[in-house]
C-alpha angles and dihedrals in degrees: 000000000000135000122244102228094208096061107010093240123141115243129196118246113216117223116270096247134107115258104198088170084074089072113076111243087237090065100044096094090056094044090050091049093051090049094055090046088051093050091049091046097051110106102164143015134200131185119238124195088252105026141326141296119215124199113221131202107227088199085067100036125018123225092250086055094049087051092049089051089052091049088059095041089053089061100049095033109034093160091071128095114214129198130174117206115196114188117214124255095034090303122155127307118219126189114203122204113192144153149142125316113314097031097093088056093047091050091048088058094041094052096040088074 
């Protein structure tokens, strides 16, 4: 359990583990397609204190597809925080995946495959 600072309420922390059953079977093909696209579009990676940041080539994966991938990932990995940073003038696009203690190690394993 953790405490939500803004209202002193206790919140339940989900386990740090993928729940692929959270994605309906009818959507698995699209989810897997987006995962392959993301892997092909990743052109850089940086470690963060509480996660990782991945640079994405928008020539290989559109922003709308990145957002769609995040919408799936939020279902199966609800313990992750996501952020998309888009630089001006067609600059780099970075996707940050962060979270509480243990998330950085989980992501290091997940992105080493």
